[in-house]
C-alpha positions as CSV (number, residue, x, y, z in Angstrom):
1,M,17.4,-13.4,-3.2
2,E,16.7,-15.7,-0.2
3,I,17.4,-12.8,2.5
4,G,14.8,-10.5,0.6
5,I,11.9,-13.6,1.0
6,I,13.0,-13.6,4.9
7,L,12.6,-9.9,4.9
8,A,9.3,-10.2,3.3
9,G,8.4,-12.9,5.8
10,A,9.3,-11.2,8.9
11,F,7.7,-8.2,7.4
12,C,4.4,-10.2,7.3
13,I,4.9,-12.3,10.8
14,C,5.5,-8.4,12.2
15,A,2.1,-7.2,10.5
16,G,-0.1,-9.9,11.8
17,V,1.6,-9.8,14.9
18,F,1.6,-6.1,15.9
19,D,-1.5,-5.4,14.0
20,W,-0.5,-2.6,11.9
21,D,-2.9,-0.6,11.1
22,F,-1.4,1.1,8.0
23,F,-0.6,-2.2,6.5
24,F,-4.4,-3.9,6.9
25,R,-5.7,-0.2,5.8
26,N,-3.9,-0.9,2.5
27,Y,-5.9,-1.2,-0.7
28,K,-4.1,-4.2,-1.3
29,A,-4.9,-6.3,1.6
30,A,-8.8,-4.8,1.7
31,P,-10.5,-7.7,0.2
32,L,-8.6,-10.5,2.3
33,V,-9.9,-8.2,5.5
34,R,-13.4,-7.8,4.0
35,L,-13.4,-11.8,3.4
36,L,-11.8,-12.8,6.5
37,G,-12.0,-9.8,9.2
38,R,-9.3,-8.3,10.6
39,Q,-8.4,-11.3,13.4
40,G,-8.5,-13.7,10.2
41,A,-6.2,-11.7,7.9
42,R,-3.7,-11.0,11.1
43,K,-3.7,-15.0,11.1
44,F,-3.6,-15.6,7.5
45,Y,-0.5,-12.8,6.8
46,I,1.2,-14.6,10.4
47,G,1.0,-18.4,8.5
48,L,2.1,-16.7,4.9
49,G,4.8,-14.7,6.8
50,V,6.6,-18.3,8.4
51,I,5.7,-20.0,5.0
52,L,7.9,-17.7,3.6
53,V,10.8,-17.7,6.1
54,L,10.8,-21.6,6.3
55,A,10.8,-22.0,2.0
56,A,13.4,-19.1,1.7
57,I,15.6,-21.5,5.0
58,F,14.8,-24.7,3.1
59,L,15.3,-24.0,-0.6
């Protein structure tokens, strides 16, 4: 279970850092991109990834 959460967090971090177009054009991410803009959504997903990784490690 923890490995899956760490991998999901790492995926979010990589998507934000490397600005993966397929990730941010996905219909599930589109509302967040419209709300925060592309740069804001990148920062959000990096933060989300960090939180997921840290939560998996400490819990």
